[in-house]
KOLVEX-734947 format. One record per residue: x, y negated, z of N, C-alpha, C in turn; residue in three letters; chain. Coordinates in nm, 4 decimals. Layout:
<pts>
pt neast X, nnorth Y, nup Z, caeast X, canorth Y, caup Z, ceast X, cnorth Y, cup Z, r ALA, c A .
...
</pts>
This chain:
<pts>
pt neast 0.6912, nnorth 1.7202, nup 0.1800, caeast 0.6105, canorth 1.7856, caup 0.0372, ceast 0.4495, cnorth 1.8581, cup 0.1016, r MET, c A .
pt neast 0.3504, nnorth 1.7996, nup 0.0654, caeast 0.2267, canorth 1.8393, caup 0.1170, ceast 0.2065, cnorth 1.9776, cup 0.0837, r PRO, c A .
pt neast 0.1435, nnorth 2.0732, nup 0.1790, caeast 0.0797, canorth 2.2219, caup 0.1693, ceast -0.0717, cnorth 2.2405, cup 0.0929, r ASP, c A .
pt neast -0.0717, nnorth 2.1016, nup 0.0712, caeast -0.2302, canorth 2.1389, caup 0.0154, ceast -0.2530, cnorth 2.1283, cup -0.1403, r TRP, c A .
pt neast -0.1166, nnorth 2.1471, nup -0.1720, caeast -0.1778, canorth 2.1687, caup -0.3665, ceast -0.0111, cnorth 2.2318, cup -0.3902, r LYS, c A .
pt neast 0.0169, nnorth 2.2647, nup -0.5137, caeast 0.1615, canorth 2.3760, caup -0.5409, ceast 0.2405, cnorth 2.2511, cup -0.5593, r PRO, c A .
pt neast 0.3918, nnorth 2.2443, nup -0.5507, caeast 0.4629, canorth 2.1531, caup -0.5396, ceast 0.5137, cnorth 2.1161, cup -0.6924, r ALA, c A .
pt neast 0.5416, nnorth 1.9753, nup -0.7247, caeast 0.5241, canorth 1.9157, caup -0.8464, ceast 0.4061, cnorth 1.9154, cup -0.9011, r GLY, c A .
pt neast 0.2952, nnorth 1.9552, nup -0.8847, caeast 0.1616, canorth 1.9047, caup -0.9107, ceast 0.1168, cnorth 1.7668, cup -0.8688, r TYR, c A .
pt neast 0.0236, nnorth 1.7299, nup -0.9915, caeast -0.0275, canorth 1.6322, caup -0.9539, ceast -0.1271, cnorth 1.6348, cup -0.8771, r PRO, c A .
pt neast -0.2489, nnorth 1.5194, nup -0.8288, caeast -0.3634, canorth 1.5411, caup -0.7335, ceast -0.4436, cnorth 1.5594, cup -0.8045, r SER, c A .
pt neast -0.4413, nnorth 1.5185, nup -0.9495, caeast -0.5656, canorth 1.5266, caup -1.0545, ceast -0.5118, cnorth 1.5922, cup -1.1706, r LEU, c A .
pt neast -0.5857, nnorth 1.6773, nup -1.1964, caeast -0.5449, canorth 1.7334, caup -1.3379, ceast -0.6624, cnorth 1.7694, cup -1.4197, r SER, c A .
pt neast -0.6643, nnorth 1.7407, nup -1.5674, caeast -0.7840, canorth 1.7725, caup -1.6508, ceast -0.7795, cnorth 1.9358, cup -1.6475, r PRO, c A .
pt neast -0.9283, nnorth 1.9642, nup -1.6619, caeast -0.9429, canorth 2.1257, caup -1.6514, ceast -1.0374, cnorth 2.1093, cup -1.8362, r TYR, c A .
pt neast -0.9770, nnorth 2.2138, nup -1.9016, caeast -1.0709, canorth 2.2076, caup -2.0470, ceast -1.1384, cnorth 2.3887, cup -1.9962, r LEU, c A .
pt neast -1.2646, nnorth 2.3684, nup -2.0946, caeast -1.2933, canorth 2.5349, caup -2.1314, ceast -1.2543, cnorth 2.5319, cup -2.2443, r ILE, c A .
pt neast -1.2215, nnorth 2.6360, nup -2.2856, caeast -1.1811, canorth 2.6328, caup -2.4535, ceast -1.2699, cnorth 2.8248, cup -2.4693, r SER, c A .
pt neast -1.3362, nnorth 2.8362, nup -2.5752, caeast -1.3845, canorth 2.9447, caup -2.6410, ceast -1.2314, cnorth 2.9947, cup -2.7018, r GLY, c A .
pt neast -1.1337, nnorth 2.9435, nup -2.7224, caeast -0.9814, canorth 3.0054, caup -2.8251, ceast -0.9081, cnorth 2.9107, cup -2.6942, r ARG, c A .
pt neast -0.8864, nnorth 2.9670, nup -2.5751, caeast -0.7803, canorth 2.9034, caup -2.4779, ceast -0.6673, cnorth 2.9738, cup -2.5441, r ALA, c A .
pt neast -0.6081, nnorth 3.0761, nup -2.5466, caeast -0.5065, canorth 3.1235, caup -2.5808, ceast -0.4147, cnorth 3.0190, cup -2.7019, r GLU, c A .
pt neast -0.4924, nnorth 3.0322, nup -2.8355, caeast -0.5028, canorth 2.9374, caup -2.9361, ceast -0.4407, cnorth 2.8086, cup -2.8744, r ALA, c A .
pt neast -0.5474, nnorth 2.7368, nup -2.8025, caeast -0.5004, canorth 2.5839, caup -2.7331, ceast -0.3778, cnorth 2.6098, cup -2.6778, r ALA, c A .
pt neast -0.3499, nnorth 2.7078, nup -2.5889, caeast -0.2207, canorth 2.6689, caup -2.5014, ceast -0.1077, cnorth 2.7046, cup -2.6234, r ILE, c A .
pt neast -0.1163, nnorth 2.7702, nup -2.7209, caeast -0.0210, canorth 2.8061, caup -2.8242, ceast 0.0039, cnorth 2.6774, cup -2.8359, r ALA, c A .
pt neast -0.0686, nnorth 2.5942, nup -2.8778, caeast -0.0956, canorth 2.4962, caup -2.9786, ceast 0.0194, cnorth 2.3851, cup -2.8777, r PHE, c A .
pt neast -0.0689, nnorth 2.3680, nup -2.7696, caeast 0.0050, canorth 2.2855, caup -2.6718, ceast 0.2012, cnorth 2.3130, cup -2.6717, r MET, c A .
pt neast 0.1989, nnorth 2.4499, nup -2.6806, caeast 0.3528, canorth 2.4926, caup -2.6365, ceast 0.4114, cnorth 2.4174, cup -2.7853, r GLU, c A .
pt neast 0.3481, nnorth 2.4601, nup -2.9195, caeast 0.3842, canorth 2.4151, caup -3.0229, ceast 0.3969, cnorth 2.2665, cup -3.0851, r GLN, c A .
pt neast 0.3223, nnorth 2.1905, nup -3.0087, caeast 0.2549, canorth 2.0589, caup -3.0497, ceast 0.3432, cnorth 1.9729, cup -2.9458, r ALA, c A .
pt neast 0.3336, nnorth 2.0040, nup -2.7980, caeast 0.4071, canorth 1.9188, caup -2.7378, ceast 0.5037, cnorth 1.9945, cup -2.6351, r PHE, c A .
pt neast 0.5439, nnorth 2.0883, nup -2.6267, caeast 0.6679, canorth 2.1446, caup -2.5690, ceast 0.6340, cnorth 2.1795, cup -2.4348, r GLY, c A .
pt neast 0.4811, nnorth 2.2343, nup -2.3963, caeast 0.4015, canorth 2.2592, caup -2.3233, ceast 0.4802, cnorth 2.4024, cup -2.2298, r ALA, c A .
pt neast 0.4573, nnorth 2.4101, nup -2.1277, caeast 0.5016, canorth 2.5197, caup -2.0851, ceast 0.4288, cnorth 2.6320, cup -1.9418, r THR, c A .
pt neast 0.3859, nnorth 2.6959, nup -1.9780, caeast 0.2938, canorth 2.7834, caup -1.9092, ceast 0.3575, cnorth 2.8233, cup -1.7564, r LEU, c A .
pt neast 0.2735, nnorth 2.7750, nup -1.6728, caeast 0.3037, canorth 2.7580, caup -1.5345, ceast 0.2665, cnorth 2.8730, cup -1.4544, r LEU, c A .
pt neast 0.1161, nnorth 2.8988, nup -1.4650, caeast 0.0314, canorth 3.0449, caup -1.4230, ceast -0.0920, cnorth 3.0855, cup -1.5262, r ARG, c A .
pt neast -0.0736, nnorth 3.1971, nup -1.4883, caeast -0.2069, canorth 3.2589, caup -1.5976, ceast -0.2692, cnorth 3.3780, cup -1.5048, r ARG, c A .
pt neast -0.4243, nnorth 3.3666, nup -1.5122, caeast -0.4725, canorth 3.4440, caup -1.4554, ceast -0.5622, cnorth 3.5394, cup -1.5066, r PHE, c A .
pt neast -0.5971, nnorth 3.6616, nup -1.5549, caeast -0.6889, canorth 3.7114, caup -1.6741, ceast -0.7677, cnorth 3.7779, cup -1.5940, r ASP, c A .
pt neast -0.9022, nnorth 3.7955, nup -1.6511, caeast -0.9727, canorth 3.8923, caup -1.6016, ceast -0.9699, cnorth 4.0233, cup -1.6213, r ARG, c A .
pt neast -1.0451, nnorth 4.1293, nup -1.5887, caeast -1.0425, canorth 4.2814, caup -1.5597, ceast -1.0228, cnorth 4.3314, cup -1.7479, r PRO, c A .
pt neast -1.1192, nnorth 4.2619, nup -1.8240, caeast -1.1063, canorth 4.3133, caup -1.9514, ceast -0.9660, cnorth 4.2351, cup -2.0404, r ASP, c A .
pt neast -0.8841, nnorth 4.1255, nup -1.9492, caeast -0.7717, canorth 4.1209, caup -1.9949, ceast -0.8164, cnorth 3.9798, cup -2.0462, r GLY, c A .
pt neast -0.8737, nnorth 3.9102, nup -2.0626, caeast -0.8969, canorth 3.8057, caup -2.1625, ceast -0.8749, cnorth 3.6872, cup -2.0350, r SER, c A .
pt neast -0.8450, nnorth 3.5743, nup -2.1243, caeast -0.7900, canorth 3.4090, caup -2.0315, ceast -0.8962, cnorth 3.4280, cup -1.9164, r LEU, c A .
pt neast -0.9093, nnorth 3.3904, nup -1.7970, caeast -0.9595, canorth 3.3393, caup -1.6740, ceast -0.9289, cnorth 3.2178, cup -1.6806, r MET, c A .
pt neast -0.8219, nnorth 3.1736, nup -1.6120, caeast -0.7592, canorth 3.0482, caup -1.6221, ceast -0.6075, cnorth 3.0493, cup -1.6234, r HIS, c A .
pt neast -0.5480, nnorth 2.9561, nup -1.6810, caeast -0.4266, canorth 2.9176, caup -1.6959, ceast -0.4135, cnorth 2.7802, cup -1.6793, r ALA, c A .
pt neast -0.2326, nnorth 2.7287, nup -1.6109, caeast -0.2111, canorth 2.5854, caup -1.5969, ceast -0.1002, cnorth 2.5844, cup -1.6839, r GLU, c A .
pt neast -0.1072, nnorth 2.4726, nup -1.7224, caeast 0.0521, canorth 2.4575, caup -1.8294, ceast 0.1047, cnorth 2.3116, cup -1.8272, r VAL, c A .
pt neast 0.2343, nnorth 2.2952, nup -1.8175, caeast 0.2977, canorth 2.1516, caup -1.7971, ceast 0.3094, cnorth 2.0830, cup -1.9018, r ARG, c A .
pt neast 0.2833, nnorth 1.9629, nup -1.9238, caeast 0.2907, canorth 1.8434, caup -2.0141, ceast 0.3920, cnorth 1.7242, cup -1.9854, r ILE, c A .
pt neast 0.5105, nnorth 1.7163, nup -2.0000, caeast 0.5864, canorth 1.6379, caup -1.9639, ceast 0.5938, cnorth 1.6387, cup -1.8015, r ASP, c A .
pt neast 0.5120, nnorth 1.5132, nup -1.7089, caeast 0.5022, canorth 1.5224, caup -1.5639, ceast 0.3197, cnorth 1.5095, cup -1.5551, r ASP, c A .
pt neast 0.2550, nnorth 1.5928, nup -1.6617, caeast 0.1405, canorth 1.6379, caup -1.6136, ceast 0.1038, cnorth 1.7981, cup -1.5980, r GLY, c A .
pt neast -0.0237, nnorth 1.7857, nup -1.5505, caeast -0.0340, canorth 1.9515, caup -1.5711, ceast -0.1911, cnorth 1.9933, cup -1.6156, r VAL, c A .
pt neast -0.2104, nnorth 2.0428, nup -1.6661, caeast -0.3344, canorth 2.0664, caup -1.7408, ceast -0.3968, cnorth 2.2283, cup -1.7246, r LEU, c A .
pt neast -0.5058, nnorth 2.2388, nup -1.6661, caeast -0.5861, canorth 2.3444, caup -1.6413, ceast -0.6569, cnorth 2.3770, cup -1.7519, r MET, c A .
pt neast -0.6652, nnorth 2.5328, nup -1.7876, caeast -0.7586, canorth 2.5365, caup -1.9145, ceast -0.8264, cnorth 2.6903, cup -1.8204, r ILE, c A .
pt neast -0.9430, nnorth 2.7056, nup -1.9192, caeast -1.0483, canorth 2.8467, caup -1.8488, ceast -1.0800, cnorth 2.8861, cup -1.9846, r GLY, c A .
pt neast -1.0991, nnorth 3.0271, nup -1.9984, caeast -1.1484, canorth 3.0811, caup -2.1088, ceast -1.3049, cnorth 3.0712, cup -2.1085, r GLY, c A .
pt neast -1.4032, nnorth 3.0181, nup -2.2008, caeast -1.5206, canorth 3.0155, caup -2.2175, ceast -1.5798, cnorth 3.1477, cup -2.1654, r ALA, c A .
pt neast -1.6904, nnorth 3.1067, nup -2.1190, caeast -1.7685, canorth 3.2623, caup -2.0729, ceast -1.9160, cnorth 3.2194, cup -2.0728, r THR, c A .
pt neast -2.0204, nnorth 3.3112, nup -2.0575, caeast -2.1597, canorth 3.2721, caup -2.0538, ceast -2.1412, cnorth 3.1604, cup -1.9810, r GLY, c A .
pt neast -2.1418, nnorth 3.1718, nup -1.8245, caeast -2.1116, canorth 3.0578, caup -1.7377, ceast -2.0776, cnorth 2.9271, cup -1.7179, r GLY, c A .
pt neast -1.9700, nnorth 2.9546, nup -1.8690, caeast -1.9122, canorth 2.8617, caup -1.8468, ceast -1.8960, cnorth 2.8269, cup -2.0247, r TYR, c A .
pt neast -1.9516, nnorth 2.6966, nup -2.0423, caeast -1.9314, canorth 2.7290, caup -2.1839, ceast -1.8222, cnorth 2.5467, cup -2.2130, r ALA, c A .
pt neast -1.7538, nnorth 2.5735, nup -2.3443, caeast -1.6797, canorth 2.5092, caup -2.4193, ceast -1.7343, cnorth 2.4013, cup -2.4353, r GLN, c A .
pt neast -1.6539, nnorth 2.2822, nup -2.4056, caeast -1.7367, canorth 2.1239, caup -2.4174, ceast -1.6165, cnorth 2.0375, cup -2.5052, r ALA, c A .
pt neast -1.6332, nnorth 1.9528, nup -2.5874, caeast -1.5205, canorth 1.8996, caup -2.6597, ceast -1.4689, cnorth 1.8349, cup -2.5562, r GLU, c A .
pt neast -1.3447, nnorth 1.7688, nup -2.5857, caeast -1.2413, canorth 1.7414, caup -2.4646, ceast -1.1925, cnorth 1.6071, cup -2.5706, r THR, c A .
pt neast -1.1516, nnorth 1.5045, nup -2.4793, caeast -1.0540, canorth 1.3714, caup -2.5656, ceast -0.9579, cnorth 1.3951, cup -2.4493, r HIS, c A .
pt neast -0.8275, nnorth 1.4194, nup -2.4747, caeast -0.6909, canorth 1.3769, caup -2.4018, ceast -0.6285, cnorth 1.2981, cup -2.4449, r LEU, c A .
pt neast -0.5387, nnorth 1.2011, nup -2.3696, caeast -0.4375, canorth 1.0771, caup -2.4393, ceast -0.3170, cnorth 1.1235, cup -2.3695, r HIS, c A .
pt neast -0.2147, nnorth 1.1418, nup -2.4345, caeast -0.1198, canorth 1.1325, caup -2.4302, ceast 0.0091, cnorth 1.0412, cup -2.4522, r LEU, c A .
pt neast 0.0910, nnorth 1.0333, nup -2.3754, caeast 0.1580, canorth 0.9113, caup -2.4055, ceast 0.3055, cnorth 0.9897, cup -2.3997, r TYR, c A .
pt neast 0.3846, nnorth 0.9579, nup -2.5158, caeast 0.5081, canorth 1.0314, caup -2.5723, ceast 0.6506, cnorth 0.9234, cup -2.6028, r VAL, c A .
pt neast 0.7487, nnorth 0.9445, nup -2.5790, caeast 0.8678, canorth 0.8962, caup -2.6441, ceast 0.8760, cnorth 0.8949, cup -2.7752, r PRO, c A .
pt neast 0.8040, nnorth 0.9374, nup -2.8445, caeast 0.8224, canorth 0.9563, caup -3.0023, ceast 0.6909, cnorth 1.0108, cup -3.0715, r ASP, c A .
pt neast 0.5851, nnorth 0.8556, nup -3.0779, caeast 0.4297, canorth 0.9199, caup -3.1122, ceast 0.4678, cnorth 0.9710, cup -3.2305, r ALA, c A .
pt neast 0.4920, nnorth 0.9156, nup -3.3667, caeast 0.4938, canorth 0.9689, caup -3.5151, ceast 0.5416, cnorth 1.1319, cup -3.5104, r GLN, c A .
pt neast 0.6659, nnorth 1.1873, nup -3.4068, caeast 0.7262, canorth 1.2625, caup -3.4109, ceast 0.6424, cnorth 1.3622, cup -3.3601, r ALA, c A .
pt neast 0.6026, nnorth 1.3492, nup -3.2514, caeast 0.5115, canorth 1.3968, caup -3.1856, ceast 0.3594, cnorth 1.4903, cup -3.2724, r THR, c A .
pt neast 0.3428, nnorth 1.3504, nup -3.3299, caeast 0.2055, canorth 1.3532, caup -3.4136, ceast 0.2203, cnorth 1.4657, cup -3.5551, r PHE, c A .
pt neast 0.2963, nnorth 1.4650, nup -3.5837, caeast 0.3751, canorth 1.5382, caup -3.6900, ceast 0.4027, cnorth 1.6737, cup -3.6632, r ASP, c A .
pt neast 0.4373, nnorth 1.6946, nup -3.5343, caeast 0.4392, canorth 1.8370, caup -3.5323, ceast 0.3082, cnorth 1.8852, cup -3.4267, r ARG, c A .
pt neast 0.2411, nnorth 1.8036, nup -3.3855, caeast 0.0645, canorth 1.8714, caup -3.3511, ceast 0.0357, cnorth 1.8830, cup -3.5073, r ALA, c A .
pt neast 0.0173, nnorth 1.8182, nup -3.6390, caeast -0.0066, canorth 1.8442, caup -3.7111, ceast 0.0585, cnorth 2.0086, cup -3.8033, r VAL, c A .
pt neast 0.1564, nnorth 1.9952, nup -3.7598, caeast 0.2493, canorth 2.1168, caup -3.8389, ceast 0.2220, cnorth 2.2644, cup -3.7309, r ALA, c A .
pt neast 0.1545, nnorth 2.2289, nup -3.6070, caeast 0.0825, canorth 2.2904, caup -3.4716, ceast -0.0457, cnorth 2.3763, cup -3.5551, r ALA, c A .
pt neast -0.0709, nnorth 2.2687, nup -3.6342, caeast -0.2401, canorth 2.3636, caup -3.7099, ceast -0.2984, cnorth 2.2300, cup -3.6736, r GLY, c A .
pt neast -0.2875, nnorth 2.0991, nup -3.6455, caeast -0.3990, canorth 2.0290, caup -3.5970, ceast -0.4487, cnorth 1.9700, cup -3.6910, r GLY, c A .
pt neast -0.5432, nnorth 1.8653, nup -3.6861, caeast -0.5949, canorth 1.8535, caup -3.7795, ceast -0.6556, cnorth 1.6908, cup -3.7623, r THR, c A .
pt neast -0.6035, nnorth 1.5842, nup -3.8490, caeast -0.5613, canorth 1.4612, caup -3.8197, ceast -0.7860, cnorth 1.4174, cup -3.8074, r VAL, c A .
pt neast -0.7389, nnorth 1.3339, nup -3.7237, caeast -0.8488, canorth 1.2695, caup -3.7311, ceast -0.8754, cnorth 1.1085, cup -3.7424, r VAL, c A .
pt neast -0.7429, nnorth 1.0754, nup -3.7049, caeast -0.6958, canorth 0.9482, caup -3.6926, ceast -0.5630, cnorth 0.8980, cup -3.7396, r GLN, c A .
pt neast -0.5280, nnorth 0.8925, nup -3.8580, caeast -0.3774, canorth 0.8780, caup -3.8827, ceast -0.2957, cnorth 0.7875, cup -3.7714, r GLU, c A .
pt neast -0.2129, nnorth 0.7743, nup -3.7699, caeast -0.1014, canorth 0.6993, caup -3.6426, ceast -0.1022, cnorth 0.5779, cup -3.7109, r MET, c A .
pt neast -0.1338, nnorth 0.4441, nup -3.6272, caeast -0.1478, canorth 0.3107, caup -3.6777, ceast -0.0958, cnorth 0.2004, cup -3.5230, r SER, c A .
pt neast -0.0690, nnorth 0.1550, nup -3.5589, caeast -0.0727, canorth -0.0158, caup -3.4259, ceast -0.2142, cnorth -0.0647, cup -3.4234, r ARG, c A .
pt neast -0.2325, nnorth -0.0167, nup -3.2856, caeast -0.3721, canorth -0.0533, caup -3.2100, ceast -0.3713, cnorth -0.1802, cup -3.1740, r LYS, c A .
pt neast -0.5057, nnorth -0.2489, nup -3.1283, caeast -0.5076, canorth -0.3892, caup -3.1216, ceast -0.4306, cnorth -0.4131, cup -2.9694, r GLU, c A .
pt neast -0.4205, nnorth -0.3082, nup -2.8929, caeast -0.3373, canorth -0.3195, caup -2.7680, ceast -0.1897, cnorth -0.3153, cup -2.7927, r ASP, c A .
pt neast -0.1872, nnorth -0.3137, nup -2.8878, caeast 0.0124, canorth -0.2886, caup -2.9129, ceast 0.0598, cnorth -0.1002, cup -2.8995, r GLY, c A .
pt neast -0.0176, nnorth -0.0631, nup -2.8718, caeast 0.0595, canorth 0.0690, caup -2.8602, ceast 0.0223, cnorth 0.1689, cup -2.9945, r ASP, c A .
pt neast 0.1223, nnorth 0.2484, nup -3.0837, caeast 0.1151, canorth 0.2698, caup -3.1590, ceast 0.0299, cnorth 0.4389, cup -3.1446, r LEU, c A .
pt neast -0.0666, nnorth 0.4834, nup -3.2081, caeast -0.0961, canorth 0.5814, caup -3.1674, ceast -0.2207, cnorth 0.6294, cup -3.2771, r ARG, c A .
pt neast -0.2081, nnorth 0.7840, nup -3.2746, caeast -0.3173, canorth 0.8597, caup -3.3438, ceast -0.3978, cnorth 0.9745, cup -3.2857, r GLY, c A .
pt neast -0.4667, nnorth 1.0600, nup -3.3917, caeast -0.5569, canorth 1.1629, caup -3.3169, ceast -0.5442, cnorth 1.2480, cup -3.3860, r GLY, c A .
pt neast -0.5184, nnorth 1.3868, nup -3.3136, caeast -0.5181, canorth 1.5242, caup -3.3831, ceast -0.5866, cnorth 1.5983, cup -3.3090, r VAL, c A .
pt neast -0.6798, nnorth 1.7034, nup -3.3975, caeast -0.7885, canorth 1.7847, caup -3.3509, ceast -0.6913, cnorth 1.9163, cup -3.3149, r SER, c A .
pt neast -0.7371, nnorth 1.9555, nup -3.2367, caeast -0.6345, canorth 2.1034, caup -3.1979, ceast -0.7038, cnorth 2.2358, cup -3.2908, r ASP, c A .
pt neast -0.8607, nnorth 2.1968, nup -3.3189, caeast -0.8987, canorth 2.3132, caup -3.3330, ceast -0.9873, cnorth 2.4011, cup -3.2032, r GLY, c A .
pt neast -0.9770, nnorth 2.3762, nup -3.0883, caeast -0.9739, canorth 2.4872, caup -3.0023, ceast -1.0814, cnorth 2.4078, cup -2.8986, r CYS, c A .
pt neast -1.1366, nnorth 2.2705, nup -2.9515, caeast -1.2036, canorth 2.1992, caup -2.9142, ceast -1.1744, cnorth 2.0664, cup -2.8539, r GLY, c A .
pt neast -1.0390, nnorth 2.0253, nup -2.8595, caeast -0.9816, canorth 1.8633, caup -2.7748, ceast -0.9216, cnorth 1.8291, cup -2.8941, r THR, c A .
pt neast -0.9685, nnorth 1.6721, nup -2.8746, caeast -0.8805, canorth 1.6014, caup -2.9416, ceast -0.7667, cnorth 1.5346, cup -2.9097, r THR, c A .
pt neast -0.6784, nnorth 1.5536, nup -2.9287, caeast -0.5271, canorth 1.4639, caup -2.8929, ceast -0.4684, cnorth 1.3332, cup -2.9061, r TRP, c A .
pt neast -0.5382, nnorth 1.2229, nup -2.8361, caeast -0.4761, canorth 1.0841, caup -2.8918, ceast -0.3625, cnorth 1.0654, cup -2.8264, r TRP, c A .
pt neast -0.2544, nnorth 1.0581, nup -2.9172, caeast -0.1146, canorth 1.0688, caup -2.9036, ceast -0.0479, cnorth 0.9099, cup -2.9069, r ILE, c A .
pt neast 0.0063, nnorth 0.9064, nup -2.8254, caeast 0.0583, canorth 0.7046, caup -2.8389, ceast 0.1542, cnorth 0.6857, cup -2.7275, r GLY, c A .
pt neast 0.2423, nnorth 0.5972, nup -2.7841, caeast 0.3662, canorth 0.5357, caup -2.7552, ceast 0.3290, cnorth 0.3789, cup -2.7743, r GLN, c A .
pt neast 0.3588, nnorth 0.3081, nup -2.6138, caeast 0.3937, canorth 0.1719, caup -2.5833, ceast 0.4686, cnorth 0.1263, cup -2.6955, r GLN, c A .
</pts>
């Protein structure tokens, strides 16, 4: 086991900057069953950095500040049941950007915006 990264973490993790980081984490928990691994707050109590696990991936998220601005992000997530996950994402407050449909590559895929700066492309092979 390597000693240069936390146990069970991938070598590469996306890092999101969000002005609504806590709402983004709540969305991930509701829509994708994300688990909060670590959280570090600023002295004022606002979120500075957090890490969440979704299936076998780890996503890092920071709260936007004057030095780190929110950026629009697109993430693709493969799941065992794309339609059910898509429906959960919408029920969690997501906005449909593309209905679920079979694509040219054979994948079933649709897109949902979480309202916090990230569009989630939910797919199933």
